C-alpha positions in Angstrom: 8.9 8.9 -39.9 5.5 9.9 -38.6 4.9 6.3 -37.5 8.1 6.3 -35.5 7.2 9.5 -33.8 3.7 8.3 -33.0 5.2 5.0 -31.6 7.6 6.9 -29.3 4.8 9.2 -28.1 2.5 6.2 -27.3 5.4 4.4 -25.4 6.1 7.5 -23.4 2.5 7.9 -22.4 2.2 4.2 -21.4 5.4 4.4 -19.3 4.1 7.5 -17.6 0.7 5.9 -17.0 1.9 2.8 -15.3 4.5 4.5 -13.1 1.8 6.5 -11.4 -0.8 3.9 -10.8 -0.9 2.4 -7.3 -4.7 2.4 -7.2 -6.0 -1.2 -7.0 -5.8 -4.4 -5.1 -2.6 -5.7 -3.6 -1.4 -8.8 -1.8 0.6 -8.1 1.3 3.5 -10.3 2.3 4.8 -10.5 5.9 8.4 -9.2 5.8 9.4 -11.5 8.7 7.9 -14.8 7.5 7.5 -14.3 3.8 3.9 -15.6 3.9 0.9 -13.9 2.3 -1.0 -11.9 4.9 -3.9 -10.0 3.4 -5.5 -8.4 0.4 -5.6 -4.6 0.5 -7.3 -2.1 -1.7 -5.5 1.2 -2.3 -7.8 4.0 -3.3 -7.9 7.8 -3.7 -10.2 10.2 -2.0 -10.0 13.9 -2.2 -6.6 13.8 -3.7 -5.1 11.6 -1.0 -4.2 7.9 -0.9 -5.8 5.4 1.5 -5.7 1.6 1.9 -8.1 -0.8 3.6 -7.9 -4.5 4.3 -10.3 -6.5 2.1 -9.4 -10.0 3.4 -7.0 -11.7 5.8 -5.3 -14.7 4.2 -4.0 -16.6 7.2 -6.2 -19.6 8.0 -8.0 -19.2 11.3 -7.4 -15.4 11.4 -10.0 -14.3 8.8 -12.1 -12.6 11.5 -9.3 -11.3 13.7 -9.7 -8.0 15.6 -7.2 -5.4 16.4 -6.6 -6.1 20.1 -3.5 -3.8 20.3 -5.1 -0.8 18.5 -6.0 2.3 20.4 -9.0 4.6 20.0 -11.7 3.9 17.5 -9.9 0.8 16.1 -9.6 -1.0 19.5 -11.1 -4.5 19.2 -12.5 -3.7 15.7 -12.2 -6.3 12.9 -9.1 -5.9 10.8 -11.1 -6.8 7.7 -12.4 -3.5 6.5 -10.0 -1.4 8.5 -8.2 1.5 6.9 -4.5 1.0 7.4 -3.0 3.7 5.3 -4.2 7.3 5.7 -3.7 10.5 3.8 -0.6 9.9 1.5 0.1 12.6 -1.1 2.1 12.3 -4.3 5.6 13.7 -4.2 7.4 12.9 -7.5 7.6 9.1 -7.8 6.7 8.6 -4.1 3.5 8.9 -2.0 4.2 10.1 1.5 3.2 12.4 4.4 0.7 9.9 5.7 0.4 7.1 8.3 0.3 3.4 8.2 -1.2 1.2 10.9 0.3 -2.1 11.9 -2.7 -4.1 13.1 -0.3 -6.7 14.7 1.1 -4.1 17.2 -1.6 -1.5 17.0 1.0 1.2 16.3 1.0 3.9 13.7 4.0 4.9 11.7 4.9 7.5 9.1 5.1 5.8 5.7 5.9 6.2 2.1 5.0 4.1 -1.0 7.1 3.7 -4.1 6.0 1.7 -7.2 9.0 -0.5 -8.0 7.4 -2.0 -11.1 3.8 -2.0 -12.4 3.0 -5.0 -10.1 5.4 -4.5 -7.1 4.9 -1.8 -4.4 7.5 -0.9 -1.8 5.8 0.0 1.5 8.1 1.6 4.1 6.9 2.4 7.6 9.2 4.3 10.0 9.6 6.3 13.2 11.1 9.8 12.8 13.6 9.0 10.0 13.0 6.7 7.1 16.2 4.8 8.0 14.5 3.7 11.3 11.8 1.4 10.0 10.9 -1.6 8.0 9.9 -2.4 4.4 7.4 -4.7 2.9 6.7 -5.4 -0.7 3.1 -5.8 -1.9 2.1 -7.4 -5.2 -0.7 -6.3 -7.4 -3.6 -8.6 -7.7 -4.9 -9.1 -11.3 -8.5 -8.2 -11.6 
């Protein structure tokens, strides 16, 4: 009986652990073309979630700059750019931050939801979450 209780306890801990971990490296997929776009690292700083581009995967665009960006990101390399800023955890979701689309240079509100340990739903939107688009990112094994 003690072994069964211990097994249930370990399973509950492991399920709780994976459901909360979005930290790590992710491969982004273009929601329009279905092609791999980039490798992104999601990290935590001072209790908030951020993401930066580690590598662009489209041949010939490895050193592309953000021509359409405004302010400090204008004409800066996309590689190394922080594209998700200041998300906070709210239940099973991370929200209340912004995501930058380097293709258009526009910033959107966003939220992230871990669909499975290796699949992340990334939703960018204007105003209401219904008015936006969704991408799925896939965890990169390290």
